[in-house]
C-alpha positions as CSV (number, residue, x, y, z in Angstrom):
1,M,-38.8,20.2,-22.4
2,K,-36.3,23.1,-21.8
3,R,-37.9,26.3,-20.6
4,L,-36.7,29.9,-21.1
5,L,-37.6,31.6,-17.9
6,H,-37.2,35.1,-16.3
7,I,-37.6,34.5,-12.6
8,V,-38.2,37.5,-10.3
9,L,-39.8,36.0,-7.2
10,G,-41.2,37.6,-4.1
11,F,-40.0,40.4,-1.8
12,A,-37.7,40.3,1.2
13,S,-40.6,39.7,3.5
14,V,-42.3,37.1,1.4
15,H,-41.7,33.3,1.6
16,C,-42.2,31.7,-1.8
17,F,-41.6,28.4,-3.5
18,G,-41.1,27.4,-7.2
19,Q,-40.1,24.4,-9.1
20,T,-39.1,23.8,-12.7
21,E,-37.0,21.4,-14.8
22,F,-34.4,23.5,-16.6
23,V,-33.5,27.2,-17.0
24,I,-31.7,28.8,-20.0
25,N,-30.9,32.4,-19.6
26,N,-30.0,34.2,-22.8
27,G,-29.4,37.7,-21.4
28,T,-32.1,38.5,-18.9
29,D,-31.4,39.3,-15.2
30,V,-32.7,36.4,-13.2
31,R,-33.1,37.1,-9.5
32,I,-34.1,34.9,-6.6
33,N,-35.0,37.2,-3.7
34,P,-34.4,36.5,0.0
35,G,-36.9,34.1,1.5
36,C,-37.6,32.3,-1.8
37,Q,-36.7,28.8,-2.7
38,V,-36.6,27.4,-6.2
39,I,-35.9,23.7,-7.1
40,F,-34.7,22.8,-10.5
41,A,-35.9,19.2,-10.4
42,E,-33.9,16.8,-12.6
43,G,-32.5,19.8,-14.4
44,G,-30.1,22.7,-14.1
45,I,-29.2,26.2,-14.9
46,Q,-27.5,27.3,-18.1
47,N,-26.7,31.0,-17.8
48,V,-25.6,31.9,-21.3
49,A,-25.6,35.6,-20.8
50,G,-26.9,38.1,-18.3
51,E,-26.9,37.7,-14.5
52,F,-28.3,34.9,-12.4
53,S,-28.5,36.3,-8.9
54,N,-29.5,34.3,-5.9
55,A,-30.2,35.8,-2.5
56,G,-32.6,33.0,-1.5
57,E,-32.2,29.3,-1.9
58,V,-31.9,27.3,-5.1
59,V,-31.7,23.5,-5.2
60,I,-30.2,22.4,-8.5
61,E,-30.6,18.7,-9.3
62,G,-28.4,19.0,-12.3
63,N,-25.5,21.2,-13.5
64,I,-24.7,24.9,-13.3
65,L,-23.2,26.2,-16.5
66,N,-22.3,29.9,-16.3
67,D,-21.2,31.8,-19.3
68,G,-22.5,35.1,-18.0
69,T,-22.6,36.4,-14.4
70,L,-23.4,34.2,-11.4
71,S,-23.8,36.0,-8.1
72,G,-24.9,35.5,-4.6
73,G,-27.0,38.7,-4.5
74,T,-26.6,41.4,-1.8
75,N,-27.5,38.9,0.9
76,S,-26.6,35.3,1.7
77,G,-27.9,33.1,-1.0
78,I,-27.7,29.3,-0.9
79,F,-26.9,27.1,-3.9
80,R,-27.3,23.4,-3.3
81,V,-25.9,21.5,-6.4
82,L,-26.3,17.8,-7.1
83,N,-24.0,17.7,-10.2
84,D,-21.2,19.9,-11.6
85,V,-20.4,23.6,-11.6
86,E,-18.8,25.1,-14.8
87,N,-17.7,28.7,-14.9
88,N,-16.8,30.3,-18.2
89,G,-18.0,33.8,-17.1
90,S,-17.8,35.7,-13.8
91,M,-18.7,34.7,-10.3
92,F,-19.5,37.3,-7.6
93,P,-20.5,35.1,-4.6
94,G,-21.4,37.9,-2.2
95,Q,-21.8,36.0,1.1
96,S,-23.5,32.9,-0.5
97,L,-23.1,29.3,0.4
98,F,-22.4,26.6,-2.2
99,E,-23.1,23.0,-1.1
100,L,-22.0,20.2,-3.3
101,Y,-24.2,17.4,-2.1
102,G,-24.0,14.8,-4.9
103,D,-21.7,11.9,-5.7
104,D,-18.5,12.5,-7.8
105,Q,-18.8,16.2,-8.8
106,F,-16.6,18.4,-11.0
107,L,-15.7,22.1,-10.6
108,R,-14.6,23.2,-14.1
109,G,-14.6,25.9,-16.7
110,I,-12.2,28.2,-18.4
111,N,-12.2,30.7,-15.6
112,Q,-11.5,30.3,-11.9
113,L,-14.5,29.4,-9.7
114,D,-15.0,31.9,-6.9
115,F,-17.0,31.0,-3.9
116,Y,-17.7,32.6,-0.5
117,S,-18.5,29.5,1.5
118,L,-18.1,26.1,0.1
119,T,-19.3,22.9,1.8
120,L,-18.7,19.4,0.5
121,T,-21.3,16.7,1.5
122,G,-22.9,13.8,-0.2
123,S,-20.5,11.0,-1.4
124,G,-17.7,10.4,-3.8
125,I,-14.9,12.8,-4.6
126,K,-15.1,16.5,-5.6
127,Y,-12.8,17.1,-8.6
128,M,-11.2,20.4,-9.5
129,Q,-10.5,21.2,-13.2
130,N,-9.5,24.8,-12.5
131,H,-8.4,26.9,-9.6
132,I,-11.1,27.8,-7.0
133,S,-11.2,30.5,-4.3
134,T,-13.1,30.6,-1.0
135,A,-13.5,33.8,0.9
136,G,-15.8,32.6,3.8
137,T,-15.7,29.1,5.1
138,L,-14.2,26.0,3.4
139,D,-15.9,22.9,5.0
140,L,-14.6,19.7,3.6
141,T,-16.5,17.6,6.1
142,D,-15.5,14.0,5.3
143,R,-14.9,14.4,1.6
144,E,-11.8,14.6,-0.6
145,L,-11.3,17.7,-2.7
146,R,-9.1,16.5,-5.5
147,A,-7.2,19.5,-6.8
148,F,-4.8,17.9,-9.3
149,D,-2.3,20.7,-10.3
150,Y,-4.8,23.4,-9.3
151,V,-4.9,25.5,-6.1
152,V,-7.5,25.9,-3.5
153,K,-7.1,29.6,-2.6
154,H,-8.6,30.3,0.8
155,T,-8.5,34.1,1.5
156,N,-10.3,34.3,4.8
157,T,-7.7,35.0,7.5
158,N,-10.0,33.7,10.3
159,T,-8.1,30.6,11.6
160,G,-11.2,28.6,12.1
161,S,-12.5,29.1,8.6
162,V,-11.2,25.8,7.1
163,L,-13.0,22.8,8.6
164,A,-12.7,19.0,8.1
165,V,-13.2,15.7,10.0
166,H,-9.6,15.2,11.1
167,N,-9.1,11.7,9.5
168,E,-11.6,11.9,6.7
169,G,-11.8,15.4,5.0
170,F,-8.8,16.7,3.0
171,V,-7.4,18.4,-0.1
172,S,-5.2,16.2,-2.4
173,A,-3.0,17.7,-5.1
174,D,-0.3,17.0,-7.6
175,V,2.8,19.1,-8.5
176,G,1.8,22.8,-8.6
177,G,-1.4,22.3,-6.8
178,G,-2.3,22.4,-3.1
179,L,-4.2,24.2,-0.4
180,S,-3.3,27.9,0.0
181,R,-4.3,30.0,2.9
182,E,-3.9,33.7,3.7
183,T,-2.8,34.5,7.2
184,D,-2.9,37.5,9.4
185,G,-1.0,37.5,12.7
186,S,0.6,34.7,14.7
187,S,-2.3,32.3,15.2
188,E,-2.3,28.7,14.1
189,Y,-3.7,27.9,10.6
190,F,-4.8,24.4,9.8
191,Y,-4.2,22.6,6.5
192,P,-6.1,19.3,6.1
193,V,-4.2,17.6,3.3
194,G,-3.8,14.0,2.3
195,S,-4.0,11.6,-0.7
196,T,-5.6,8.4,-1.9
197,V,-2.6,7.6,-4.2
198,N,-0.9,4.4,-3.1
199,Q,-2.9,4.3,0.0
200,F,-5.5,6.4,1.9
201,Q,-3.6,8.8,4.1
202,I,-4.6,12.2,5.7
203,R,-1.7,14.0,7.4
204,P,-2.6,17.6,8.2
205,V,-0.2,20.5,8.7
206,S,-0.5,23.7,10.7
207,I,1.4,26.9,10.4
208,A,1.7,29.8,12.8
209,P,3.4,32.8,11.3
210,Q,5.4,35.1,13.5
211,S,3.7,38.2,12.2
212,G,2.1,40.1,9.3
213,L,0.1,39.1,6.2
214,N,1.3,36.0,4.6
215,R,0.2,33.2,2.2
216,Y,1.4,29.6,2.5
217,K,0.6,26.7,0.3
218,V,0.7,23.0,1.4
219,R,0.6,19.7,-0.5
220,F,0.8,16.2,0.8
221,V,3.1,14.1,-1.4
222,P,2.7,10.3,-1.5
223,G,6.0,8.4,-1.7
224,P,8.6,7.4,-2.4
225,T,10.2,10.3,-0.6
226,P,13.1,11.6,-2.8
227,N,16.7,11.0,-1.6
228,N,15.4,9.3,1.5
229,T,18.7,7.4,1.9
230,Q,20.8,10.5,1.6
231,R,21.0,11.9,5.1
232,G,23.1,14.1,7.3
233,P,25.0,12.4,10.2
234,E,22.4,13.4,12.7
235,I,19.6,11.6,10.8
236,F,19.3,7.9,10.6
237,Y,15.9,7.4,9.0
238,V,13.6,9.5,6.8
239,N,10.0,8.5,6.2
240,P,10.0,6.9,2.7
241,I,6.2,6.7,2.5
242,Y,5.3,10.4,2.2
243,Y,6.4,14.0,2.8
244,H,4.9,17.5,2.6
245,F,5.7,20.3,0.2
246,V,5.3,23.5,2.2
247,E,6.0,26.9,0.6
248,S,5.6,30.6,1.5
249,T,4.2,32.3,-1.6
250,E,3.6,35.8,-0.1
251,G,4.8,37.7,2.9
252,Y,7.7,35.3,3.7
253,S,7.4,35.5,7.5
254,P,9.0,32.6,9.4
255,G,6.8,30.7,11.8
256,S,6.1,27.4,13.5
257,L,5.5,24.4,11.4
258,T,3.6,21.3,12.8
259,V,3.2,18.0,10.9
260,Y,0.7,15.5,12.2
261,Y,1.1,11.7,11.8
262,D,-0.3,8.4,12.8
263,E,2.4,6.5,14.8
264,T,0.5,3.2,14.4
265,E,0.5,3.4,10.6
266,D,3.6,5.5,10.0
267,G,6.0,4.1,12.5
268,F,8.4,5.7,15.1
269,F,9.8,9.2,14.5
270,E,11.6,11.8,16.6
271,T,11.9,15.0,14.5
272,L,11.3,16.8,11.2
273,A,13.8,17.1,8.4
274,H,14.2,19.0,5.2
275,I,16.3,18.7,2.0
276,D,19.5,20.8,1.9
277,N,21.8,20.2,-1.1
278,D,20.2,16.8,-1.8
279,F,20.6,15.6,1.8
280,W,18.0,15.4,4.5
281,R,18.9,17.4,7.5
282,E,17.2,18.0,10.8
283,N,14.9,21.0,11.3
284,L,16.6,22.5,14.3
285,G,14.3,23.4,17.2
286,T,11.9,20.6,16.5
287,E,9.9,19.3,19.5
288,E,6.9,17.1,20.1
289,G,3.7,18.9,19.1
290,P,0.1,18.7,20.1
291,L,-2.3,15.7,19.6
292,L,-5.2,15.9,17.2
293,G,-8.5,14.0,17.3
294,S,-9.2,10.5,18.5
295,A,-9.7,7.1,17.0
296,P,-7.2,7.6,15.5
297,E,-5.3,10.1,17.5
298,F,-2.6,11.9,15.6
299,G,0.7,12.9,17.1
300,S,2.9,15.6,15.7
301,F,6.3,17.3,15.6
302,K,6.7,21.0,15.6
303,T,9.5,23.1,14.3
304,T,9.1,26.2,16.4
305,S,10.8,28.6,14.0
306,W,11.0,27.7,10.4
307,N,12.0,29.9,7.4
308,F,10.0,28.1,4.7
309,I,13.0,28.3,2.3
310,E,13.3,24.5,1.9
311,P,9.8,23.2,0.9
312,E,10.3,19.5,1.3
313,I,9.4,18.4,4.9
314,A,9.5,14.8,6.2
315,L,9.3,12.9,9.4
316,A,12.7,11.5,10.5
317,A,14.5,9.6,13.3
318,Y,17.8,10.4,14.8
319,A,21.0,8.5,14.3
320,S,21.2,6.2,17.3
321,E,24.0,6.3,19.9
322,L,24.7,2.8,21.0
323,F,27.3,1.3,23.3
324,V,27.9,-2.4,22.5
325,P,30.1,-4.4,25.0
326,N,32.7,-6.8,23.5
327,I,32.7,-9.3,26.4
328,F,30.3,-10.7,28.9
329,S,30.3,-13.5,31.5
330,P,26.9,-15.2,32.1
331,N,27.8,-16.9,35.4
332,D,25.0,-15.5,37.5
333,D,27.2,-13.3,39.6
334,G,25.2,-10.3,38.8
335,Q,28.0,-8.7,36.8
336,N,27.9,-8.6,32.9
337,D,25.6,-11.7,32.8
338,V,23.7,-10.5,29.7
339,F,24.9,-9.2,26.4
340,K,22.9,-6.3,25.1
341,P,23.5,-2.9,23.5
342,R,22.7,0.2,25.5
343,G,21.6,3.6,24.3
344,T,18.8,5.1,22.1
345,E,16.8,2.4,20.4
346,P,16.9,2.8,16.6
347,Y,13.8,2.5,14.5
348,A,12.7,-1.1,13.8
349,Y,15.6,-2.4,16.0
350,E,16.8,-6.0,15.8
351,L,19.8,-7.8,17.4
352,R,21.2,-11.0,15.9
353,V,24.0,-13.1,17.4
354,Y,25.7,-15.9,15.4
355,D,28.3,-18.6,16.4
356,R,31.5,-19.1,14.4
357,W,29.8,-21.6,12.1
358,G,27.1,-19.0,11.1
359,N,24.3,-20.4,13.1
360,L,21.8,-17.9,14.6
361,V,21.9,-18.4,18.4
362,F,19.9,-15.4,19.5
363,S,17.7,-12.6,18.1
364,S,15.6,-9.9,19.6
365,T,13.6,-6.8,18.5
366,E,13.6,-5.3,22.0
367,I,16.7,-3.4,23.0
368,D,16.1,-4.2,26.7
369,E,16.1,-7.9,25.9
370,G,19.7,-9.3,25.9
371,W,21.4,-12.6,25.3
372,D,22.1,-14.8,28.4
373,G,24.6,-17.0,26.7
374,K,22.2,-19.8,26.1
375,F,21.0,-21.6,22.9
376,R,17.8,-23.6,23.1
377,N,17.9,-23.1,26.8
378,K,21.4,-24.7,27.2
379,P,24.5,-22.7,28.2
380,M,27.0,-22.3,25.4
381,N,30.7,-22.7,25.8
382,S,33.2,-19.8,26.0
383,G,34.0,-18.4,22.6
384,V,33.8,-15.5,20.1
385,F,30.4,-14.7,18.5
386,V,29.4,-12.3,15.8
387,Y,26.6,-9.8,16.4
388,Y,24.6,-7.6,14.0
389,I,22.4,-4.6,15.0
390,L,19.9,-3.8,12.3
391,S,17.2,-1.2,11.7
392,D,14.5,-2.0,9.2
393,D,16.9,-4.7,7.7
394,Q,19.7,-2.2,7.3
395,V,22.9,-3.1,9.2
396,L,23.8,-0.3,11.7
397,D,26.7,-2.1,13.4
398,K,28.4,-5.5,13.5
399,G,31.3,-6.8,15.5
400,N,32.5,-9.6,17.9
401,V,31.6,-10.3,21.4
402,T,33.4,-12.8,23.6
403,L,31.5,-15.1,26.0
404,V,33.5,-16.0,29.0
405,R,32.5,-18.8,31.5
């Protein structure tokens, strides 16, 4: 049975406990004072009008539906919520903590949901159906916060105020959405972003502005990466699996940009790139960045000074500089006994050598492994052979090489 309750429990120095099934507030001020705990067992809170103020601790084994005012009181209240939070009124979180400890949960309502500290625990995914803001700590732990086309607006400029297990907790978003952080100064700000679209991937980003107050928004974008075959001459390969959309939305200070990746899953890369007039071009000044976590350990690339004008950022590999000899003499004299290219090994390298009838006589995926002029362990006669150098099944170079006995 639903109960209409006006709860004013205890004093600051009094510890108290209460339990009920469901609360409907039609206009009364409901206050949970410091030191008090109220459990709404198998029920929830429907704040139709008035103010529901919590400076103690409430455990809500149901939904919060707020059409009035929901506040954290003058002190640090704790809200532990099993199901959904809907805000159609006003939220004044004070310095309260909201913990979403259920399975799949929804943050919804016609108005933005404003939190001080928000912690995601339990299981399943936490879904956003409106924008949310956090002014204290955003702790994703090992959960996905699915933003869709909404924005997680984190306003605390303390660099350590966004937390996540490095390969488990993340914000995922679609076009228009993302994780937004306000920054102050030149410290490093961490953006745990990823996606479960196509495959489960978490690839964080960090930004260190050069100065001032700024706001940057980051979104991980699962592939295919747009225009990934349109590249400048310095770029051979652009990651087709995913990229990041990184934009400065306020302040516009340049700064360093670091993108983390898993080399085991993602492949070999050497730099970062951006789209300029529909072509991917290298981010000048990119270097290897710091490592993150363990099992798996993420590597990174860091553009030391980035202007945030071009928002699309992807991992890339350089165009290879290879020297390919056109003659060799495998006669065991120690001079030119092996045919092999020399230079920077391309991504997913492969060398194939064919005889004049089109038979494959040699292949290798290691640039340091060359052809000794033998086929099935028998020396081949002098002649002209055709070689192909490939990268990820794309032909980089082909030509003739002469075997001389």
